N, CA, C and O atoms as a GROMACS GRO file, in nm:
protein
  328
    1MET      N    1   0.125  -0.119   0.023
    1MET     CA    2   0.000   0.008   0.003
    1MET      C    3   0.098   0.121   0.004
    1MET      O    4   0.199   0.125   0.075
    2LEU      N    5   0.050   0.231  -0.097
    2LEU     CA    6   0.146   0.358  -0.080
    2LEU      C    7   0.083   0.431   0.022
    2LEU      O    8  -0.034   0.422   0.060
    3HIS      N    9   0.181   0.511   0.064
    3HIS     CA   10   0.142   0.634   0.152
    3HIS      C   11   0.081   0.763   0.065
    3HIS      O   12   0.109   0.794  -0.051
    4PRO      N   13   0.006   0.815   0.140
    4PRO     CA   14  -0.081   0.948   0.067
    4PRO      C   15   0.042   1.023   0.005
    4PRO      O   16   0.155   1.011   0.051
    5LEU      N   17   0.012   1.101  -0.104
    5LEU     CA   18   0.090   1.161  -0.189
    5LEU      C   19   0.070   1.313  -0.133
    5LEU      O   20  -0.035   1.365  -0.172
    6VAL      N   21   0.144   1.386  -0.058
    6VAL     CA   22   0.143   1.520  -0.011
    6VAL      C   23   0.228   1.609  -0.087
    6VAL      O   24   0.345   1.574  -0.100
    7VAL      N   25   0.187   1.725  -0.142
    7VAL     CA   26   0.247   1.788  -0.222
    7VAL      C   27   0.228   1.948  -0.182
    7VAL      O   28   0.124   1.976  -0.123
    8ASP      N   29   0.311   2.043  -0.208
    8ASP     CA   30   0.293   2.183  -0.186
    8ASP      C   31   0.256   2.252  -0.316
    8ASP      O   32   0.315   2.224  -0.420
    9LEU      N   33   0.162   2.338  -0.312
    9LEU     CA   34   0.099   2.400  -0.408
    9LEU      C   35   0.214   2.500  -0.465
    9LEU      O   36   0.256   2.490  -0.581
   10ASP      N   37   0.260   2.593  -0.378
   10ASP     CA   38   0.345   2.697  -0.414
   10ASP      C   39   0.477   2.676  -0.458
   10ASP      O   40   0.557   2.626  -0.378
   11GLY      N   41   0.511   2.703  -0.566
   11GLY     CA   42   0.642   2.659  -0.627
   11GLY      C   43   0.669   2.512  -0.669
   11GLY      O   44   0.774   2.488  -0.728
   12SER      N   45   0.583   2.416  -0.644
   12SER     CA   46   0.593   2.292  -0.676
   12SER      C   47   0.475   2.256  -0.768
   12SER      O   48   0.514   2.233  -0.882
   13VAL      N   49   0.345   2.244  -0.753
   13VAL     CA   50   0.234   2.213  -0.848
   13VAL      C   51   0.218   2.327  -0.930
   13VAL      O   52   0.206   2.315  -1.052
   14ILE      N   53   0.216   2.455  -0.861
   14ILE     CA   54   0.223   2.577  -0.976
   14ILE      C   55   0.366   2.640  -0.965
   14ILE      O   56   0.438   2.627  -0.866
   15SER      N   57   0.401   2.716  -1.091
   15SER     CA   58   0.523   2.770  -1.085
   15SER      C   59   0.537   2.904  -1.003
   15SER      O   60   0.644   2.960  -1.023
   16THR      N   61   0.455   2.965  -0.918
   16THR     CA   62   0.440   3.065  -0.863
   16THR      C   63   0.390   3.038  -0.699
   16THR      O   64   0.363   2.929  -0.650
   17ASP      N   65   0.387   3.148  -0.644
   17ASP     CA   66   0.330   3.144  -0.521
   17ASP      C   67   0.181   3.187  -0.516
   17ASP      O   68   0.156   3.277  -0.596
   18MET      N   69   0.087   3.150  -0.451
   18MET     CA   70  -0.054   3.175  -0.445
   18MET      C   71  -0.073   3.320  -0.391
   18MET      O   72  -0.154   3.398  -0.440
   19LEU      N   73   0.006   3.348  -0.290
   19LEU     CA   74   0.004   3.474  -0.225
   19LEU      C   75   0.040   3.580  -0.325
   19LEU      O   76  -0.040   3.673  -0.326
   20HIS      N   77   0.145   3.590  -0.413
   20HIS     CA   78   0.179   3.652  -0.532
   20HIS      C   79   0.067   3.674  -0.637
   20HIS      O   80   0.035   3.780  -0.691
   21GLU      N   81   0.012   3.544  -0.653
   21GLU     CA   82  -0.111   3.574  -0.785
   21GLU      C   83  -0.226   3.641  -0.694
   21GLU      O   84  -0.292   3.738  -0.731
   22SER      N   85  -0.240   3.582  -0.579
   22SER     CA   86  -0.384   3.667  -0.502
   22SER      C   87  -0.374   3.831  -0.534
   22SER      O   88  -0.453   3.903  -0.594
   23ALA      N   89  -0.237   3.867  -0.466
   23ALA     CA   90  -0.202   4.012  -0.457
   23ALA      C   91  -0.233   4.077  -0.581
   23ALA      O   92  -0.319   4.164  -0.597
   24LEU      N   93  -0.154   4.025  -0.669
   24LEU     CA   94  -0.180   4.094  -0.824
   24LEU      C   95  -0.307   4.084  -0.883
   24LEU      O   96  -0.345   4.173  -0.959
   25ARG      N   97  -0.382   3.979  -0.855
   25ARG     CA   98  -0.528   3.982  -0.912
   25ARG      C   99  -0.594   4.092  -0.819
   25ARG      O  100  -0.681   4.162  -0.871
   26ALA      N  101  -0.564   4.112  -0.694
   26ALA     CA  102  -0.642   4.217  -0.616
   26ALA      C  103  -0.594   4.360  -0.631
   26ALA      O  104  -0.650   4.462  -0.594
   27PHE      N  105  -0.480   4.345  -0.693
   27PHE     CA  106  -0.444   4.504  -0.755
   27PHE      C  107  -0.511   4.541  -0.879
   27PHE      O  108  -0.541   4.658  -0.904
   28ARG      N  109  -0.538   4.431  -0.967
   28ARG     CA  110  -0.600   4.450  -1.102
   28ARG      C  111  -0.757   4.506  -1.062
   28ARG      O  112  -0.808   4.612  -1.099
   29HIS      N  113  -0.827   4.384  -0.959
   29HIS     CA  114  -0.978   4.406  -0.934
   29HIS      C  115  -1.007   4.512  -0.817
   29HIS      O  116  -1.122   4.553  -0.803
   30HIS      N  117  -0.906   4.557  -0.736
   30HIS     CA  118  -0.932   4.648  -0.638
   30HIS      C  119  -0.795   4.709  -0.624
   30HIS      O  120  -0.716   4.664  -0.541
   31PRO      N  121  -0.762   4.821  -0.710
   31PRO     CA  122  -0.657   4.899  -0.702
   31PRO      C  123  -0.605   4.969  -0.580
   31PRO      O  124  -0.485   4.982  -0.554
   32LEU      N  125  -0.739   5.030  -0.482
   32LEU     CA  126  -0.654   5.070  -0.372
   32LEU      C  127  -0.643   4.973  -0.265
   32LEU      O  128  -0.650   5.015  -0.150
   33ASP      N  129  -0.626   4.849  -0.287
   33ASP     CA  130  -0.589   4.748  -0.214
   33ASP      C  131  -0.402   4.754  -0.179
   33ASP      O  132  -0.328   4.708  -0.092
   34ILE      N  133  -0.389   4.819  -0.272
   34ILE     CA  134  -0.239   4.835  -0.268
   34ILE      C  135  -0.188   4.918  -0.136
   34ILE      O  136  -0.076   4.909  -0.085
   35PHE      N  137  -0.294   4.998  -0.095
   35PHE     CA  138  -0.247   5.070   0.033
   35PHE      C  139  -0.283   4.998   0.149
   35PHE      O  140  -0.233   5.026   0.258
   36ARG      N  141  -0.388   4.885   0.130
   36ARG     CA  142  -0.447   4.822   0.252
   36ARG      C  143  -0.349   4.680   0.260
   36ARG      O  144  -0.316   4.625   0.365
   37ILE      N  145  -0.312   4.639   0.124
   37ILE     CA  146  -0.223   4.518   0.167
   37ILE      C  147  -0.122   4.516   0.304
   37ILE      O  148  -0.141   4.432   0.391
   38PRO      N  149  -0.017   4.614   0.314
   38PRO     CA  150   0.074   4.675   0.404
   38PRO      C  151  -0.006   4.648   0.551
   38PRO      O  152   0.068   4.605   0.640
   39LEU      N  153  -0.127   4.664   0.583
   39LEU     CA  154  -0.192   4.704   0.689
   39LEU      C  155  -0.245   4.545   0.724
   39LEU      O  156  -0.224   4.488   0.831
   40TRP      N  157  -0.305   4.498   0.629
   40TRP     CA  158  -0.331   4.342   0.642
   40TRP      C  159  -0.230   4.267   0.699
   40TRP      O  160  -0.246   4.194   0.797
   41LEU      N  161  -0.100   4.288   0.624
   41LEU     CA  162   0.041   4.201   0.656
   41LEU      C  163   0.086   4.231   0.779
   41LEU      O  164   0.159   4.147   0.832
   42PHE      N  165   0.055   4.349   0.850
   42PHE     CA  166   0.105   4.408   0.978
   42PHE      C  167   0.019   4.333   1.081
   42PHE      O  168   0.052   4.336   1.199
   43LYS      N  169  -0.090   4.265   1.042
   43LYS     CA  170  -0.191   4.178   1.132
   43LYS      C  171  -0.127   4.037   1.098
   43LYS      O  172  -0.195   3.943   1.138
   44GLY      N  173  -0.027   4.009   1.043
   44GLY     CA  174   0.005   3.865   1.011
   44GLY      C  175  -0.018   3.819   0.862
   44GLY      O  176  -0.107   3.855   0.784
   45LYS      N  177   0.073   3.741   0.845
   45LYS     CA  178   0.075   3.668   0.700
   45LYS      C  179  -0.061   3.590   0.663
   45LYS      O  180  -0.130   3.609   0.562
   46ALA      N  181  -0.084   3.500   0.765
   46ALA     CA  182  -0.218   3.443   0.778
   46ALA      C  183  -0.353   3.522   0.746
   46ALA      O  184  -0.449   3.485   0.679
   47VAL      N  185  -0.334   3.625   0.803
   47VAL     CA  186  -0.465   3.726   0.784
   47VAL      C  187  -0.465   3.806   0.670
   47VAL      O  188  -0.569   3.850   0.621
   48LEU      N  189  -0.341   3.830   0.621
   48LEU     CA  190  -0.345   3.879   0.468
   48LEU      C  191  -0.375   3.766   0.353
   48LEU      O  192  -0.438   3.793   0.251
   49LYS      N  193  -0.321   3.634   0.383
   49LYS     CA  194  -0.379   3.532   0.289
   49LYS      C  195  -0.514   3.529   0.299
   49LYS      O  196  -0.573   3.542   0.192
   50ARG      N  197  -0.597   3.511   0.421
   50ARG     CA  198  -0.721   3.490   0.430
   50ARG      C  199  -0.819   3.596   0.365
   50ARG      O  200  -0.920   3.561   0.304
   51ILE      N  201  -0.780   3.732   0.385
   51ILE     CA  202  -0.842   3.850   0.326
   51ILE      C  203  -0.819   3.840   0.173
   51ILE      O  204  -0.918   3.848   0.101
   52LEU      N  205  -0.706   3.826   0.123
   52LEU     CA  206  -0.683   3.822  -0.006
   52LEU      C  207  -0.782   3.698  -0.061
   52LEU      O  208  -0.855   3.721  -0.158
   53ALA      N  209  -0.782   3.571  -0.001
   53ALA     CA  210  -0.847   3.470  -0.040
   53ALA      C  211  -0.998   3.507  -0.058
   53ALA      O  212  -1.056   3.453  -0.152
   54SER      N  213  -1.064   3.588   0.019
   54SER     CA  214  -1.186   3.641   0.006
   54SER      C  215  -1.215   3.744  -0.064
   54SER      O  216  -1.328   3.793  -0.065
   55ARG      N  217  -1.120   3.786  -0.126
   55ARG     CA  218  -1.160   3.922  -0.225
   55ARG      C  219  -1.114   3.890  -0.380
   55ARG      O  220  -1.124   3.973  -0.470
   56VAL      N  221  -1.059   3.744  -0.399
   56VAL     CA  222  -1.045   3.715  -0.516
   56VAL      C  223  -1.051   3.578  -0.547
   56VAL      O  224  -1.024   3.493  -0.463
   57SER      N  225  -1.092   3.545  -0.694
   57SER     CA  226  -1.122   3.388  -0.714
   57SER      C  227  -1.034   3.352  -0.835
   57SER      O  228  -1.001   3.436  -0.919
   58PHE      N  229  -0.995   3.221  -0.841
   58PHE     CA  230  -0.910   3.189  -0.951
   58PHE      C  231  -0.985   3.056  -1.027
   58PHE      O  232  -1.043   2.970  -0.961
   59ALA      N  233  -0.978   3.054  -1.139
   59ALA     CA  234  -1.009   2.943  -1.205
   59ALA      C  235  -0.896   2.842  -1.207
   59ALA      O  236  -0.792   2.891  -1.251
   60PRO      N  237  -0.889   2.727  -1.176
   60PRO     CA  238  -0.781   2.612  -1.172
   60PRO      C  239  -0.685   2.638  -1.286
   60PRO      O  240  -0.563   2.656  -1.288
   61SER      N  241  -0.786   2.633  -1.387
   61SER     CA  242  -0.716   2.627  -1.517
   61SER      C  243  -0.627   2.757  -1.561
   61SER      O  244  -0.545   2.750  -1.652
   62SER      N  245  -0.651   2.874  -1.490
   62SER     CA  246  -0.576   3.001  -1.525
   62SER      C  247  -0.441   2.994  -1.428
   62SER      O  248  -0.367   3.092  -1.435
   63LEU      N  249  -0.411   2.904  -1.354
   63LEU     CA  250  -0.269   2.879  -1.272
   63LEU      C  251  -0.148   2.842  -1.374
   63LEU      O  252  -0.176   2.788  -1.481
   64PRO      N  253  -0.043   2.865  -1.346
   64PRO     CA  254   0.053   2.817  -1.416
   64PRO      C  255   0.129   2.685  -1.352
   64PRO      O  256   0.222   2.690  -1.271
   65TYR      N  257   0.071   2.574  -1.404
   65TYR     CA  258   0.117   2.461  -1.359
   65TYR      C  259   0.260   2.436  -1.393
   65TYR      O  260   0.320   2.492  -1.484
   66ASN      N  261   0.316   2.336  -1.304
   66ASN     CA  262   0.482   2.276  -1.346
   66ASN      C  263   0.395   2.160  -1.401
   66ASN      O  264   0.306   2.097  -1.345
   67GLN      N  265   0.440   2.150  -1.512
   67GLN     CA  266   0.398   2.011  -1.588
   67GLN      C  267   0.477   1.928  -1.541
   67GLN      O  268   0.409   1.831  -1.505
   68GLU      N  269   0.605   1.908  -1.515
   68GLU     CA  270   0.649   1.811  -1.455
   68GLU      C  271   0.602   1.750  -1.348
   68GLU      O  272   0.575   1.630  -1.348
   69ALA      N  273   0.586   1.841  -1.231
   69ALA     CA  274   0.510   1.790  -1.121
   69ALA      C  275   0.373   1.736  -1.141
   69ALA      O  276   0.338   1.632  -1.086
   70ARG      N  277   0.289   1.811  -1.225
   70ARG     CA  278   0.170   1.746  -1.239
   70ARG      C  279   0.153   1.610  -1.325
   70ARG      O  280   0.060   1.529  -1.316
   71PHE      N  281   0.261   1.604  -1.408
   71PHE     CA  282   0.279   1.454  -1.453
   71PHE      C  283   0.307   1.363  -1.357
   71PHE      O  284   0.246   1.256  -1.356
   72LEU      N  285   0.412   1.394  -1.256
   72LEU     CA  286   0.447   1.281  -1.158
   72LEU      C  287   0.315   1.268  -1.062
   72LEU      O  288   0.281   1.154  -1.030
   73ILE      N  289   0.236   1.387  -1.011
   73ILE     CA  290   0.108   1.344  -0.966
   73ILE      C  291   0.022   1.241  -1.020
   73ILE      O  292  -0.020   1.142  -0.959
   74LEU      N  293  -0.002   1.278  -1.152
   74LEU     CA  294  -0.109   1.174  -1.214
   74LEU      C  295  -0.026   1.051  -1.244
   74LEU      O  296  -0.098   0.953  -1.266
   75VAL      N  297   0.106   1.025  -1.251
   75VAL     CA  298   0.164   0.883  -1.273
   75VAL      C  299   0.135   0.818  -1.106
   75VAL      O  300   0.093   0.704  -1.085
   76ARG      N  301   0.164   0.904  -1.013
   76ARG     CA  302   0.134   0.848  -0.865
   76ARG      C  303   0.001   0.795  -0.857
   76ARG      O  304  -0.023   0.684  -0.809
   77ASN      N  305  -0.104   0.890  -0.912
   77ASN     CA  306  -0.252   0.847  -0.893
   77ASN      C  307  -0.279   0.734  -0.962
   77ASN      O  308  -0.365   0.659  -0.917
   78ALA      N  309  -0.218   0.703  -1.071
   78ALA     CA  310  -0.252   0.589  -1.160
   78ALA      C  311  -0.193   0.477  -1.088
   78ALA      O  312  -0.256   0.371  -1.083
   79ILE      N  313  -0.081   0.486  -1.033
   79ILE     CA  314  -0.043   0.362  -0.971
   79ILE      C  315  -0.086   0.311  -0.858
   79ILE      O  316  -0.075   0.191  -0.831
   80SER      N  317  -0.140   0.398  -0.779
   80SER     CA  318  -0.215   0.384  -0.640
   80SER      C  319  -0.389   0.354  -0.665
   80SER      O  320  -0.468   0.327  -0.575
   81GLU      N  321  -0.416   0.365  -0.794
   81GLU     CA  322  -0.554   0.278  -0.834
   81GLU      C  323  -0.539   0.154  -0.862
   81GLU      O  324  -0.634   0.076  -0.868
   82ASN      N  325  -0.425   0.123  -0.880
   82ASN     CA  326  -0.420  -0.021  -0.948
   82ASN      C  327  -0.397  -0.105  -0.839
   82ASN      O  328  -0.387  -0.227  -0.856
   0.00000   0.00000   0.00000
């Protein structure tokens, strides 16, 4: 029996960091957030991530996937199904 596969999203499955992607998207949709983000960050990185996540959304297909990592995950899933 194979152990569960645990992967990190940022820099592994996707080529960037979701915090950066979220901040850029917030700037595009809410330009005044450029002044709010430092205030949110002052409250902690977790608070910043939570607020950004509530203000922006992503279609999974829009993210820059690391194709090699994606392939390895698909292979591992295929192996574990057999």
